VEXDREN-2710 file (C-alpha; in Angstrom, 1 decimal):
% VEXDREN-2710
k/r/px/py/pz
1/MET/-14.0/-2.9/39.5
2/SER/-10.9/-4.8/39.3
3/THR/-7.3/-3.4/39.0
4/LYS/-7.0/-5.4/35.8
5/GLN/-10.3/-3.8/34.5
6/LYS/-9.0/-0.3/35.6
7/ASP/-5.7/-0.9/33.6
8/MET/-7.7/-2.1/30.6
9/GLY/-9.9/0.8/30.7
10/LYS/-6.9/3.1/30.9
11/LYS/-5.4/1.6/28.0
12/ARG/-8.4/2.1/25.7
13/GLY/-8.5/5.7/26.8
14/GLN/-4.8/5.9/25.9
15/GLN/-5.5/4.4/22.4
16/SER/-8.6/6.6/21.9
17/ARG/-6.4/9.7/22.5
18/ALA/-3.7/8.6/20.5
19/ALA/-5.9/8.0/17.5
20/VAL/-6.1/10.6/14.6
21/GLU/-9.4/11.8/13.2
22/PRO/-8.1/12.9/10.0
23/ASP/-9.9/15.4/8.0
24/LEU/-9.6/13.7/4.6
25/ASP/-10.1/17.1/2.6
26/GLY/-6.8/18.2/4.5
27/LEU/-4.9/15.3/3.2
28/ARG/-2.9/15.4/0.1
29/ILE/-0.9/13.1/-2.4
30/ALA/2.8/13.3/-3.2
31/ALA/5.0/10.8/-5.2
32/LEU/7.7/9.1/-3.4
33/ASP/11.0/10.4/-4.4
34/VAL/14.2/11.8/-2.9
35/SER/12.2/14.9/-1.7
36/THR/9.7/12.7/0.2
37/TRP/12.0/10.0/1.4
38/PRO/12.4/11.5/4.9
39/GLN/8.5/11.3/5.3
40/PHE/8.4/7.8/3.8
41/THR/11.1/6.6/6.3
42/ALA/9.5/8.0/9.3
43/LEU/6.2/6.1/8.7
44/VAL/8.1/2.9/8.1
45/GLU/10.3/3.2/11.1
46/ARG/7.1/4.0/13.3
47/HIS/5.9/0.6/12.4
48/ASN/9.1/-1.3/12.8
49/GLY/10.3/-1.6/9.2
50/ILE/6.7/-3.2/8.0
51/PHE/6.0/-6.7/8.0
52/GLY/9.3/-7.8/9.7
53/GLY/11.5/-5.3/8.3
54/CYS/10.4/-5.4/4.7
55/TRP/10.6/-1.7/3.9
56/CYS/8.3/-2.2/1.0
57/THR/10.7/-4.3/-1.0
58/PHE/8.9/-7.6/-1.3
59/PHE/7.2/-7.1/-4.6
60/GLY/10.4/-5.7/-6.2
61/PRO/13.1/-7.5/-8.2
62/ASP/15.2/-10.2/-6.2
63/CYS/18.8/-9.2/-5.6
64/PRO/21.6/-9.9/-3.1
65/GLU/20.4/-7.2/-0.7
66/LYS/17.0/-8.1/-0.4
67/ARG/15.3/-9.9/2.6
68/GLN/18.9/-9.9/4.3
69/SER/18.2/-7.5/7.1
70/TYR/16.2/-4.6/8.2
71/GLU/18.9/-2.1/7.4
72/GLY/19.7/-3.9/4.1
73/ASN/16.1/-3.6/3.0
74/ARG/16.1/0.1/4.2
75/ALA/19.1/0.7/2.0
76/LEU/17.9/-1.1/-1.0
77/LYS/14.5/0.9/-0.8
78/GLN/16.6/4.1/-0.5
79/ARG/18.7/2.9/-3.6
80/TRP/15.4/2.2/-5.6
81/VAL/14.2/5.8/-4.8
82/GLU/17.3/7.5/-5.9
83/GLU/17.2/5.6/-9.1
84/ASP/13.6/6.3/-9.8
85/ALA/13.1/2.5/-9.6
86/THR/10.2/2.3/-7.2
87/HIS/7.1/4.4/-7.3
88/ALA/4.3/5.0/-4.6
89/ALA/1.5/7.7/-4.0
90/LEU/2.3/8.9/-0.3
91/VAL/-0.7/10.4/1.5
92/LEU/0.5/13.4/3.5
93/ASP/-1.0/14.8/6.7
94/GLY/0.8/18.2/6.6
95/GLU/4.4/17.1/6.3
96/GLU/3.8/13.6/7.8
97/ALA/3.4/10.6/5.6
98/VAL/0.5/8.4/6.9
99/GLY/0.0/5.9/3.9
100/TRP/1.0/4.9/0.7
101/ALA/0.1/2.6/-2.3
102/GLU/2.8/1.3/-4.2
103/PHE/2.6/1.1/-7.9
104/GLY/4.7/0.4/-11.1
105/PRO/5.2/-1.6/-14.1
106/PRO/5.6/-5.4/-13.8
107/GLU/9.4/-5.4/-14.5
108/GLU/9.7/-3.0/-11.5
109/LEU/7.3/-5.2/-9.3
110/PRO/7.6/-8.7/-10.6
111/ASN/7.0/-10.6/-7.5
112/LEU/3.4/-11.5/-6.7
113/HIS/1.8/-13.7/-3.9
114/HIS/0.2/-16.7/-5.8
115/ARG/2.6/-16.0/-8.7
116/LYS/2.4/-19.4/-10.3
117/GLN/-1.4/-19.2/-10.6
118/TYR/-1.4/-15.8/-11.6
119/LEU/0.9/-16.4/-14.6
120/ALA/-0.9/-19.6/-15.5
121/GLU/-4.1/-17.6/-15.9
122/GLN/-2.7/-14.4/-17.2
123/GLN/-3.8/-13.2/-20.6
124/GLN/-1.7/-10.4/-21.1
125/PRO/0.6/-8.3/-18.8
126/PRO/-0.8/-4.9/-17.5
127/ASP/0.9/-1.7/-17.8
128/PHE/0.9/-0.9/-14.0
129/ARG/0.4/-2.9/-10.9
130/VAL/-0.8/-1.6/-7.3
131/THR/0.9/-4.2/-5.0
132/CYS/0.8/-2.9/-1.5
133/ILE/-1.2/-0.1/0.3
134/PHE/-0.1/0.8/4.0
135/VAL/-1.8/2.9/6.5
136/ASP/-0.4/4.3/9.5
137/ARG/-2.1/2.3/12.4
138/ARG/-3.6/5.6/13.8
139/TYR/-5.5/6.4/10.6
140/ARG/-6.8/3.2/9.6
141/ARG/-10.6/2.5/8.7
142/ARG/-11.0/6.2/7.9
143/GLY/-10.7/6.1/4.3
144/VAL/-6.8/6.7/3.9
145/ALA/-6.2/3.5/1.9
146/GLU/-8.7/4.5/-0.5
147/LEU/-7.3/7.9/-1.1
148/ALA/-3.8/6.2/-1.5
149/LEU/-5.1/4.0/-4.1
150/ARG/-6.9/7.2/-6.1
151/GLY/-3.6/9.0/-5.6
152/ALA/-1.7/6.0/-7.3
153/VAL/-4.5/6.3/-10.1
154/GLU/-3.8/10.0/-10.6
155/LEU/0.1/9.5/-10.8
156/ILE/-0.2/6.7/-13.3
157/ALA/-2.6/8.9/-15.3
158/ALA/0.4/11.5/-15.2
159/ALA/2.8/9.0/-16.3
160/GLY/0.8/8.2/-19.5
161/GLY/-2.1/5.8/-18.3
162/GLY/-2.6/2.2/-19.2
163/VAL/-4.2/-0.9/-18.0
164/VAL/-3.8/-1.2/-14.2
165/GLU/-4.1/-4.3/-12.0
166/GLY/-4.6/-4.5/-8.2
167/TYR/-4.7/-7.7/-6.0
168/PRO/-7.0/-6.8/-3.2
169/HIS/-8.6/-9.3/-0.6
170/ASP/-12.2/-10.6/-1.4
171/LEU/-13.7/-10.6/1.9
172/ASP/-17.1/-11.3/0.9
173/GLY/-18.4/-10.0/4.0
174/ARG/-15.7/-11.4/6.3
175/ARG/-13.8/-9.1/8.8
176/MET/-9.9/-9.0/8.7
177/SER/-7.5/-7.3/10.7
178/ALA/-6.3/-4.1/9.1
179/SER/-2.7/-5.0/9.7
180/PHE/-3.1/-8.1/7.3
181/VAL/-5.1/-6.3/4.5
182/TYR/-1.8/-5.3/2.6
183/ASN/-3.6/-4.4/-0.7
184/GLY/-7.1/-3.0/0.3
185/THR/-10.4/-4.8/-0.5
186/ARG/-12.4/-5.5/-3.4
187/ARG/-15.0/-3.3/-2.7
188/MET/-12.6/-0.4/-2.2
189/TYR/-11.1/-1.1/-5.7
190/GLU/-14.7/-1.2/-7.2
191/ARG/-15.4/2.5/-5.6
192/VAL/-12.2/3.4/-7.5
193/GLY/-13.5/2.2/-10.7
194/PHE/-11.5/-1.3/-11.0
195/VAL/-13.5/-4.4/-12.1
196/TYR/-13.2/-7.8/-11.1
197/ASP/-11.4/-10.1/-13.4
198/ARG/-10.7/-13.2/-11.5
199/PRO/-9.5/-15.0/-8.3
200/LYS/-6.1/-15.2/-7.1
201/GLY/-5.1/-17.5/-4.4
202/LYS/-7.3/-18.0/-1.3
203/GLY/-9.1/-14.7/-0.6
204/ASN/-7.6/-12.4/-3.1
205/CYS/-8.5/-11.5/-6.6
206/VAL/-7.3/-9.5/-9.7
207/MET/-9.1/-6.2/-10.4
208/VAL/-8.5/-4.3/-13.6
209/ARG/-9.0/-0.6/-14.7
210/GLU/-8.1/1.4/-18.0
211/VAL/-6.6/4.7/-16.9
212/ALA/-6.6/7.3/-19.5
213/ALA/-3.4/9.6/-19.7
214/ALA/-3.8/12.9/-18.0
215/GLY/-4.3/15.5/-20.5
END
């Protein structure tokens, strides 16, 4: 065996040991707010700010601070959290955040990919959107994204419910790197009770679910 092969095998072993096999029954959902901001921050920082330092601000309203810098986006996200102007269902393993599903009303999340097409084909705006689902790289392909989506649905029900849209990837049997599946897959949404509405852009779609208010 060559030295290169040995090094590659060593790296694979290190990755395997670093991966976490979560007990999904042991994970819990918490709302993103001032009390859980430190856990959210730690997760984002472990992944270099998410997508080039976005800090999960992309789908929010445009403003001077947005997209200027890593630290600027961090400060903007923190301000939105303190003002209760951004929402997400965090997946916690103990006290560590390992994923989230961002959700909110359209005025809170006005920016979408393929927005021109979406608006041209829209019949009426939803009450809530799910725009971004992110999972710690150690926990991917283990059901954490679906758990985050279910958590978002629960928090939306607690907030009064309504029509909820999501915009997942419609892979049609194709595989895609988990790093780029920023809003889950059509099949995952279907398992959570969403139904297909229409295509959106190349490879994405609009999924819809009516969520009853928690009673």
